VOPAGU-2260 file (C-alpha; in pm, 1 decimal, decimal comma):
REM VOPAGU-2260
SITE   aa  ch    i         X         Y         Z
SITE  MET   A    0    -360,0    2145,9   -4640,8
SITE  THR   A    1    -412,4    1787,7   -4523,9
SITE  GLU   A    2    -738,1    1734,4   -4336,3
SITE  ALA   A    3    -711,4    1698,7   -3958,0
SITE  VAL   A    4    -937,3    1448,7   -3780,4
SITE  VAL   A    5    -998,9    1438,5   -3405,3
SITE  ARG   A    6   -1083,6    1090,5   -3274,8
SITE  GLN   A    7   -1074,6     890,6   -2954,2
SITE  ALA   A    8    -729,5     759,4   -2868,4
SITE  THR   A    9    -651,8     387,2   -2879,9
SITE  HIS   A   10    -367,8     177,4   -2743,8
SITE  ASP   A   11    -222,9     160,7   -3095,7
SITE  ASP   A   12    -145,0     533,8   -3071,3
SITE  TYR   A   13     103,2     485,7   -2787,4
SITE  ASP   A   14     429,0     481,0   -2982,4
SITE  ALA   A   15     339,9     793,5   -3179,3
SITE  VAL   A   16     226,0     985,0   -2871,4
SITE  ALA   A   17     526,0     878,0   -2662,7
SITE  ALA   A   18     762,8     987,5   -2937,5
SITE  PHE   A   19     653,4    1353,0   -2929,5
SITE  THR   A   20     572,6    1384,5   -2558,6
SITE  ARG   A   21     867,1    1216,3   -2391,2
SITE  ASP   A   22    1082,5    1531,9   -2400,6
SITE  THR   A   23     811,6    1796,7   -2373,1
SITE  TRP   A   24     986,6    1985,9   -2092,2
SITE  ALA   A   25    1348,1    1889,8   -2155,2
SITE  ASP   A   26    1450,1    2255,2   -2117,7
SITE  GLN   A   27    1308,8    2247,8   -1763,2
SITE  GLY   A   28    1489,2    1928,0   -1671,0
SITE  ARG   A   29    1152,2    1753,8   -1639,0
SITE  GLY   A   30    1009,1    1448,6   -1805,1
SITE  ASP   A   31     652,6    1437,5   -1935,4
SITE  TYR   A   32     409,9    1209,4   -1752,8
SITE  ILE   A   33     197,1    1123,3   -2055,6
SITE  PRO   A   34     393,6     816,0   -2173,7
SITE  ASP   A   35     349,0     673,1   -1820,8
SITE  VAL   A   36     -27,5     725,7   -1803,9
SITE  PHE   A   37    -132,0     688,7   -2168,3
SITE  HIS   A   38    -258,0     329,8   -2147,3
SITE  ASP   A   39    -448,7     407,8   -1826,3
SITE  TRP   A   40    -613,6     702,7   -2001,3
SITE  VAL   A   41    -722,6     487,0   -2292,5
SITE  ASP   A   42    -857,0     217,3   -2058,5
SITE  ALA   A   43   -1064,2     481,1   -1878,0
SITE  ASN   A   44   -1239,3     612,1   -2191,9
SITE  GLY   A   45   -1614,6     617,9   -2137,2
SITE  PRO   A   46   -1903,7     851,4   -2050,1
SITE  GLU   A   47   -1699,0    1043,2   -1789,7
SITE  TRP   A   48   -1353,6    1024,0   -1947,4
SITE  ARG   A   49   -1234,8    1093,9   -2301,7
SITE  THR   A   50    -882,7    1097,1   -2445,4
SITE  VAL   A   51    -851,1    1221,4   -2802,8
SITE  VAL   A   52    -578,9    1251,3   -3062,2
SITE  VAL   A   53    -569,3    1461,7   -3375,0
SITE  GLU   A   54    -458,7    1276,6   -3685,6
SITE  VAL   A   55    -313,3    1456,0   -3987,3
SITE  GLY   A   56    -244,8    1255,9   -4301,4
SITE  GLY   A   57    -221,9     937,1   -4098,8
SITE  ASP   A   58      15,9    1088,5   -3841,8
SITE  VAL   A   59     -84,6    1140,8   -3478,7
SITE  ALA   A   60     -14,9    1509,4   -3429,4
SITE  GLY   A   61    -161,1    1581,9   -3085,9
SITE  ILE   A   62    -327,9    1449,2   -2771,4
SITE  CYS   A   63    -561,4    1588,6   -2505,3
SITE  GLN   A   64    -766,3    1432,9   -2227,6
SITE  GLY   A   65   -1087,5    1536,4   -2049,8
SITE  LYS   A   66   -1273,5    1401,3   -1748,1
SITE  PHE   A   67   -1576,3    1479,4   -1535,8
SITE  LEU   A   68   -1505,4    1579,5   -1176,5
SITE  SER   A   69   -1870,4    1632,3   -1086,7
SITE  GLU   A   70   -2202,5    1647,4   -1265,9
SITE  TYR   A   71   -2116,4    1991,6   -1403,6
SITE  GLU   A   72   -1734,8    2024,9   -1381,9
SITE  THR   A   73   -1486,6    1890,3   -1635,4
SITE  TRP   A   74   -1109,6    1904,1   -1640,7
SITE  LEU   A   75    -884,0    1904,4   -1946,2
SITE  GLU   A   76    -517,7    1815,0   -1932,3
SITE  GLY   A   77    -227,8    1676,5   -2127,6
SITE  MET   A   78    -277,1    1897,1   -2434,7
SITE  ARG   A   79      31,9    1832,5   -2647,2
SITE  VAL   A   80      95,5    1895,8   -3014,9
SITE  HIS   A   81     379,4    1741,5   -3216,3
SITE  PRO   A   82     646,4    2009,9   -3278,7
SITE  GLU   A   83     616,6    1963,5   -3655,6
SITE  TYR   A   84     242,4    2041,0   -3645,2
SITE  ARG   A   85     232,6    2338,1   -3409,4
SITE  GLY   A   86      73,0    2661,6   -3520,9
SITE  GLU   A   87    -193,5    2483,1   -3728,6
SITE  GLY   A   88    -480,4    2497,7   -3477,4
SITE  HIS   A   89    -471,0    2133,3   -3370,8
SITE  GLY   A   90    -487,7    2214,8   -2998,9
SITE  LEU   A   91    -804,9    2414,9   -3059,3
SITE  ARG   A   92    -955,3    2127,2   -3259,2
SITE  MET   A   93    -902,6    1883,1   -2974,1
SITE  VAL   A   94   -1034,6    2124,4   -2711,6
SITE  ARG   A   95   -1346,6    2195,4   -2917,7
SITE  ASP   A   96   -1412,6    1822,1   -2943,4
SITE  LEU   A   97   -1379,2    1783,0   -2566,3
SITE  PHE   A   98   -1592,8    2091,1   -2495,4
SITE  GLU   A   99   -1871,1    1943,3   -2707,9
SITE  TRP   A  100   -1836,1    1603,8   -2535,2
SITE  ALA   A  101   -1852,4    1778,3   -2195,9
SITE  ARG   A  102   -2162,6    1977,4   -2289,9
SITE  GLU   A  103   -2338,8    1665,8   -2411,8
SITE  GLY   A  104   -2263,9    1507,1   -2074,6
SITE  GLY   A  105   -2418,8    1800,1   -1885,6
SITE  ALA   A  106   -2108,0    1999,2   -1792,0
SITE  THR   A  107   -2135,3    2375,0   -1756,9
SITE  VAL   A  108   -1766,2    2449,7   -1699,7
SITE  ALA   A  109   -1428,7    2315,4   -1812,8
SITE  ARG   A  110   -1098,1    2396,2   -1645,3
SITE  ASN   A  111    -732,2    2321,5   -1692,2
SITE  MET   A  112    -404,9    2398,9   -1517,2
SITE  VAL   A  113     -80,7    2542,3   -1651,8
SITE  PHE   A  114     248,8    2553,6   -1462,8
SITE  GLY   A  115     359,7    2909,0   -1393,3
SITE  TRP   A  116     682,1    2866,4   -1590,5
SITE  ASN   A  117     498,4    2738,3   -1900,7
SITE  ASP   A  118     442,8    3057,0   -2102,5
SITE  ALA   A  119     362,1    2862,7   -2418,4
SITE  GLY   A  120     101,8    2656,0   -2234,4
SITE  LEU   A  121     -70,1    2968,4   -2105,5
SITE  GLY   A  122     -88,5    3115,6   -2452,5
SITE  GLN   A  123    -214,0    2788,9   -2598,9
SITE  SER   A  124    -486,6    2760,5   -2336,0
SITE  MET   A  125    -602,6    3116,4   -2398,1
SITE  ALA   A  126    -611,5    3053,4   -2772,4
SITE  ALA   A  127    -814,9    2737,1   -2712,4
SITE  GLY   A  128   -1093,7    2925,8   -2534,0
SITE  PHE   A  129    -994,2    2925,9   -2166,6
SITE  GLU   A  130    -985,9    3237,1   -1947,9
SITE  PRO   A  131    -774,9    3289,5   -1633,4
SITE  ARG   A  132    -957,5    3185,9   -1315,1
SITE  THR   A  133    -706,0    3170,7   -1029,6
SITE  SER   A  134    -351,0    3085,3    -928,4
SITE  PHE   A  135    -204,7    2901,7    -630,9
SITE  ARG   A  136     114,7    2768,3    -477,0
SITE  TRP   A  137     207,2    2459,2    -282,5
SITE  ALA   A  138     310,4    2519,3      78,1
SITE  GLU   A  139     536,5    2238,8     197,3
SITE  PRO   A  140     558,4    2220,9     578,4
SITE  ALA   A  141     795,7    1948,1     693,4
SITE  PRO   A  142     634,7    1658,8     883,1
SITE  GLN   A  143     736,1    1676,9    1247,9
SITE  ALA   A  144     600,5    1583,1    1588,6
SITE  ARG   A  145     410,9    1848,2    1778,5
SITE  SER   A  146     612,4    2024,9    2045,9
SITE  ALA   A  147     486,3    1930,9    2390,9
SITE  ASP   A  148     482,7    2293,4    2505,2
SITE  ARG   A  149     245,8    2411,0    2232,1
SITE  GLU   A  150    -129,5    2424,7    2270,5
SITE  PRO   A  151    -305,9    2242,8    1986,2
SITE  ALA   A  152    -549,4    2533,1    1917,9
SITE  VAL   A  153    -665,8    2336,1    1613,3
SITE  VAL   A  154    -965,8    2103,4    1622,5
SITE  ASP   A  155   -1138,8    1858,1    1388,7
SITE  ASP   A  156   -1456,0    2056,4    1327,3
SITE  ALA   A  157   -1600,0    2038,2     975,9
SITE  ALA   A  158   -1878,5    2288,5    1047,8
SITE  ALA   A  159   -1632,4    2549,2    1174,4
SITE  ALA   A  160   -1393,5    2480,5     885,5
SITE  TRP   A  161   -1673,8    2529,9     633,7
SITE  SER   A  162   -1790,1    2850,2     804,2
SITE  TYR   A  163   -1442,6    2999,1     775,9
SITE  TRP   A  164   -1392,0    2885,2     415,5
SITE  ALA   A  165   -1731,2    3020,6     308,9
SITE  ARG   A  166   -1652,5    3373,8     430,6
SITE  SER   A  167   -1277,5    3390,4     369,3
SITE  ASP   A  168   -1100,6    3616,2     121,1
SITE  ALA   A  169    -901,2    3307,7      18,9
SITE  ARG   A  170   -1212,9    3142,3    -117,5
SITE  ASP   A  171   -1267,8    3446,0    -338,0
SITE  VAL   A  172    -906,0    3441,0    -458,1
SITE  LEU   A  173    -929,4    3069,6    -541,8
SITE  GLY   A  174   -1270,9    3096,5    -701,6
SITE  GLY   A  175   -1404,4    2836,4    -458,1
SITE  LEU   A  176   -1159,1    2574,6    -586,6
SITE  ALA   A  177    -944,4    2327,7    -395,1
SITE  LEU   A  178    -749,4    2013,6    -474,5
SITE  ASP   A  179    -983,8    1746,6    -607,4
SITE  SER   A  180   -1064,2    1444,1    -392,1
SITE  GLU   A  181    -990,1    1185,1    -661,4
SITE  HIS   A  182    -719,8    1331,6    -885,1
SITE  SER   A  183    -382,9    1488,6    -805,5
SITE  TRP   A  184    -297,1    1809,3    -993,8
SITE  THR   A  185    -668,7    1873,8   -1044,3
SITE  LEU   A  186    -892,8    2134,5    -880,3
SITE  SER   A  187   -1269,2    2129,2    -828,9
SITE  GLU   A  188   -1521,0    2326,6    -625,2
SITE  LEU   A  189   -1501,6    2266,5    -251,7
SITE  SER   A  190   -1864,2    2229,3    -144,2
SITE  ARG   A  191   -1999,8    2183,0     206,2
SITE  GLU   A  192   -2086,4    1823,1     118,5
SITE  ARG   A  193   -1737,9    1746,0      -8,4
SITE  LEU   A  194   -1574,2    1901,7     295,5
SITE  HIS   A  195   -1786,6    1692,6     531,6
SITE  ALA   A  196   -1711,9    1379,1     327,3
SITE  LEU   A  197   -1339,4    1450,3     360,3
SITE  ALA   A  198   -1387,8    1501,7     734,1
SITE  ASP   A  199   -1521,7    1145,8     749,0
SITE  ASP   A  200   -1264,7     992,3     514,6
SITE  GLU   A  201    -955,2    1203,1     586,4
SITE  ARG   A  202    -931,0    1500,4     824,8
SITE  VAL   A  203   -1027,3    1866,3     853,8
SITE  PHE   A  204    -861,3    2135,0    1066,3
SITE  ALA   A  205   -1017,1    2446,0    1220,0
SITE  VAL   A  206    -802,5    2704,0    1399,1
SITE  LYS   A  207    -994,2    2826,7    1703,2
SITE  ASP   A  208    -910,8    3154,5    1879,4
SITE  GLY   A  209   -1215,0    3358,1    1974,0
SITE  GLY   A  210   -1384,4    3217,9    1665,5
SITE  THR   A  211   -1245,9    3025,5    1370,9
SITE  ARG   A  212    -930,7    3181,9    1227,5
SITE  GLY   A  213    -826,5    2930,7     965,8
SITE  MET   A  214    -895,0    2592,8     808,6
SITE  ALA   A  215    -743,1    2312,1     606,3
SITE  VAL   A  216    -849,7    1971,6     484,9
SITE  ARG   A  217    -643,0    1663,4     410,5
SITE  VAL   A  218    -737,9    1501,7      82,0
SITE  ARG   A  219    -512,4    1193,1      57,4
SITE  THR   A  220    -172,7    1034,4     108,5
SITE  THR   A  221       6,1     895,8    -193,3
SITE  GLU   A  222     339,1     757,0    -304,1
SITE  ARG   A  223     555,9     956,5    -543,8
SITE  PRO   A  224     900,3     888,9    -691,5
SITE  THR   A  225    1205,1    1082,9    -576,5
SITE  GLU   A  226    1496,2    1202,8    -788,0
SITE  ASP   A  227    1696,1     889,7    -703,4
SITE  ASP   A  228    1410,7     662,3    -822,9
SITE  ALA   A  229    1306,8     575,1    -468,5
SITE  ALA   A  230     960,6     651,3    -331,9
SITE  GLU   A  231     828,1     876,8     -60,0
SITE  THR   A  232     490,7     916,5     107,3
SITE  LEU   A  233     325,2    1249,2      33,9
SITE  ALA   A  234      40,7    1391,1     245,3
SITE  GLU   A  235    -177,0    1620,1      32,5
SITE  TYR   A  236    -404,8    1891,2     169,5
SITE  ALA   A  237    -677,8    2025,4     -57,7
SITE  VAL   A  238    -644,3    2379,7      73,1
SITE  GLY   A  239    -504,5    2573,9     364,2
SITE  VAL   A  240    -622,6    2928,4     450,8
SITE  TRP   A  241    -594,9    3152,7     753,6
SITE  ALA   A  242    -667,3    3499,6     890,9
SITE  ASP   A  243    -322,9    3618,6    1007,9
SITE  VAL   A  244      30,1    3508,4    1096,1
SITE  PRO   A  245     -55,5    3348,7    1435,6
SITE  ALA   A  246    -336,8    3147,9    1275,1
SITE  ALA   A  247    -104,2    3041,9     993,5
SITE  ARG   A  248     155,5    2921,4    1243,1
SITE  ARG   A  249    -101,8    2713,9    1432,8
SITE  LEU   A  250    -246,9    2568,9    1114,0
SITE  PHE   A  251      88,2    2464,4     968,0
SITE  ASP   A  252     199,4    2321,8    1304,0
SITE  ALA   A  253    -112,5    2103,3    1302,3
SITE  ILE   A  254     -54,3    1994,5     942,8
SITE  SER   A  255     309,9    1911,4    1017,2
SITE  ALA   A  256     205,1    1701,2    1315,5
SITE  ASP   A  257     -68,4    1530,1    1115,9
SITE  ALA   A  258     173,5    1437,6     837,3
SITE  HIS   A  259     422,9    1308,3    1095,0
SITE  ASP   A  260     156,9    1091,0    1255,6
SITE  LEU   A  261      73,2     948,1     912,2
SITE  GLY   A  262     436,5     856,7     854,8
SITE  ALA   A  263     457,6    1093,7     557,6
SITE  ASP   A  264     792,5    1205,1     421,9
SITE  ALA   A  265     664,2    1527,4     268,5
SITE  THR   A  266     354,2    1744,5     236,4
SITE  ARG   A  267     194,7    1983,6      -2,8
SITE  VAL   A  268     -83,2    2223,5      87,8
SITE  LEU   A  269    -265,6    2429,3    -175,6
SITE  ILE   A  270    -261,9    2796,6     -77,4
SITE  PRO   A  271    -382,8    3106,9    -265,3
SITE  GLU   A  272    -131,5    3295,7    -476,9
SITE  SER   A  273    -202,3    3623,8    -302,1
SITE  PRO   A  274      60,1    3858,6    -155,0
SITE  ARG   A  275     -81,0    3809,0     194,7
SITE  HIS   A  276     -91,8    3431,7     193,4
SITE  VAL   A  277     249,2    3383,8      33,5
SITE  ALA   A  278     411,9    3644,3     260,9
SITE  GLU   A  279     254,0    3501,6     575,4
SITE  ALA   A  280     355,9    3147,6     482,4
SITE  ALA   A  281     709,7    3277,9     446,4
SITE  ALA   A  282     680,3    3460,4     779,3
SITE  VAL   A  283     611,7    3133,6     962,8
SITE  ARG   A  284     903,5    2970,2     779,2
SITE  VAL   A  285     699,8    2729,5     569,0
SITE  GLY   A  286     865,4    2631,8     244,8
SITE  PHE   A  287     664,8    2661,7     -73,7
SITE  SER   A  288     693,9    2598,2    -445,0
SITE  GLU   A  289     912,0    2831,7    -649,5
SITE  HIS   A  290     642,4    2901,9    -908,9
SITE  CYS   A  291     267,8    2948,2    -886,0
SITE  ASP   A  292      35,2    2740,6   -1102,7
SITE  PHE   A  293    -255,6    2883,8   -1302,9
SITE  VAL   A  294    -609,8    2748,3   -1337,1
SITE  LEU   A  295    -806,3    2856,8   -1642,5
SITE  GLU   A  296   -1175,2    2812,9   -1707,5
SITE  ALA   A  297   -1419,7    2796,7   -1999,3
SITE  ASP   A  298   -1794,2    2862,8   -1972,4
SITE  LEU   A  299   -1974,0    2578,1   -2152,0
SITE  THR   A  300   -2328,1    2713,4   -2116,3
């Protein structure tokens, strides 16, 4: 068997990588993002970012990327293996290289995310050394102005928001994770310090009704392409959690109004994939993603 070598990716690898990633999810009617971000990934290579390829007999047979989210958290994504080289352990080779790189940099945990419809990706992640950590969905309340006859009942109070998050069942379901402050499609631990920083830079929400009954935090607004190659403004919320249906209704009303005030065309709010949270989001007529997404985790200690 030809020897496989894992090395850092270079710009010269683009054509080979694009050739086997462009149609990764053709059966889902989705394009793969890797050809669009590959050069940015290579440019970012350094102490906190590493993109690797596996080379077999001179052919680039796979790609994977890792990055630090905090001093101890790393995130792996974009693990792809050329169809002609699958089943030969190349994904595991790349992940092992990135685990070692992460450990040397001081990380104690590595995580990744797999779309709920991607059975092969789940199996590949498990084989590579990850274990299931949590799952979530995107709630998608439509941006709209607040009705004049409704009491706000939601305040910008970071201390109250943290108090609710710290004791909520949702935090347990999510393993303390929320959408990362710097990277879309990436989750990291939501600490008190990060929540207060987002309160200063973005906005937090606390549902008040005889105590705090729910919370959310906006993490960013961004532009994303639409199906007709236009662009829309997306307001992203790192997490949204609540105690019951009335609290959910108030929280999503506030998020809808916030997104409207920002001029956003759409929203997405990370919510736990638990029967209660999904059912209560449906009860208040908030749309949400068809599939859940899975986060897996590897202990690097």
